[in-house]
C-alpha positions as CSV (number, residue, x, y, z in Angstrom):
1,X,17.9,10.2,53.2
2,X,19.0,13.8,53.7
3,X,17.0,16.4,55.7
4,X,16.5,18.2,52.4
5,X,14.8,15.2,50.9
6,X,12.5,14.9,53.9
7,X,11.6,18.6,53.5
8,X,10.8,18.0,49.8
9,X,8.7,14.9,50.5
10,X,6.7,16.8,53.2
11,X,6.2,19.9,51.1
12,X,5.3,18.0,47.9
13,X,2.9,15.6,49.6
14,X,0.6,18.6,50.2
15,X,0.9,20.0,46.6
16,X,-1.8,19.8,44.0
17,X,-1.3,16.5,42.3
18,X,-2.1,17.6,38.7
19,X,0.3,20.5,39.0
20,X,3.0,18.4,40.6
21,X,2.7,15.7,37.9
22,X,3.0,18.3,35.1
23,X,6.1,19.7,36.8
24,X,7.8,16.3,37.3
25,X,7.1,15.4,33.7
26,X,8.7,18.6,32.6
27,X,11.7,18.0,34.9
28,X,12.2,14.5,33.6
29,X,12.6,16.0,30.1
30,X,12.4,12.6,28.4
31,X,13.2,12.6,24.7
32,X,10.6,11.0,22.4
33,X,12.9,8.1,21.9
34,X,13.5,7.6,25.6
35,X,9.7,7.8,26.2
36,X,9.1,5.2,23.4
37,X,11.8,2.9,24.9
38,X,10.2,3.1,28.3
39,X,6.8,2.4,26.9
40,X,8.0,-0.6,24.9
41,X,9.9,-2.1,27.9
42,X,6.8,-1.6,30.2
43,X,4.5,-3.2,27.7
44,X,6.9,-6.1,27.3
45,X,7.1,-6.6,31.0
46,X,3.3,-6.6,31.3
47,X,3.1,-9.1,28.5
48,X,5.6,-11.4,30.1
49,X,3.8,-11.3,33.4
50,X,0.4,-12.0,31.8
51,X,1.9,-14.8,29.8
52,X,3.0,-16.7,32.9
53,X,0.8,-19.7,33.2
54,X,0.8,-19.8,37.0
55,X,-1.0,-17.0,38.9
56,X,1.2,-15.1,41.3
57,X,0.6,-14.7,45.0
58,X,-1.3,-11.4,44.5
59,X,-3.7,-12.9,42.0
60,X,-4.4,-15.9,44.3
61,X,-4.9,-13.5,47.2
62,X,-7.3,-11.2,45.3
63,X,-9.2,-14.2,44.0
64,X,-9.8,-15.3,47.6
65,X,-10.3,-11.9,49.1
66,X,-11.5,-9.7,46.3
67,X,-12.6,-6.1,46.9
68,X,-16.2,-7.2,46.5
69,X,-16.1,-8.8,49.9
70,X,-16.0,-7.2,53.4
71,X,-12.8,-9.2,54.2
72,X,-11.1,-8.0,51.0
73,X,-11.9,-4.4,51.8
74,X,-10.7,-4.8,55.4
75,X,-7.4,-6.4,54.2
76,X,-6.8,-3.7,51.6
77,X,-7.4,-1.0,54.2
78,X,-4.9,-2.7,56.5
79,X,-2.4,-3.0,53.7
80,X,-2.7,0.6,52.9
81,X,-2.3,1.6,56.5
82,X,0.8,-0.5,56.9
83,X,2.3,1.2,53.8
84,X,1.8,4.5,55.5
85,X,3.6,3.6,58.7
86,X,7.2,4.8,58.5
87,X,10.0,2.4,59.5
88,X,13.6,3.1,60.5
89,X,14.9,2.8,56.9
90,X,12.3,5.0,55.2
């Protein structure tokens, strides 16, 4: 990642989210047909995942440690903290 990219990430992480999202949507400049194709592909992906008969690891994990339990909340906080810790590659 270039130094310029890090500057952008640092600067944009402090920006107003609603304003940033509107700007990024405008910059993406998706045509109506591209937007429709993306929406269709995303809906098909969700349908395929939901149609799978066997629950995935995340579903099993959440069934065991849901956010309605103290353990589930602690694990989710730990997971979020780990996602925020930079590593050599990122």
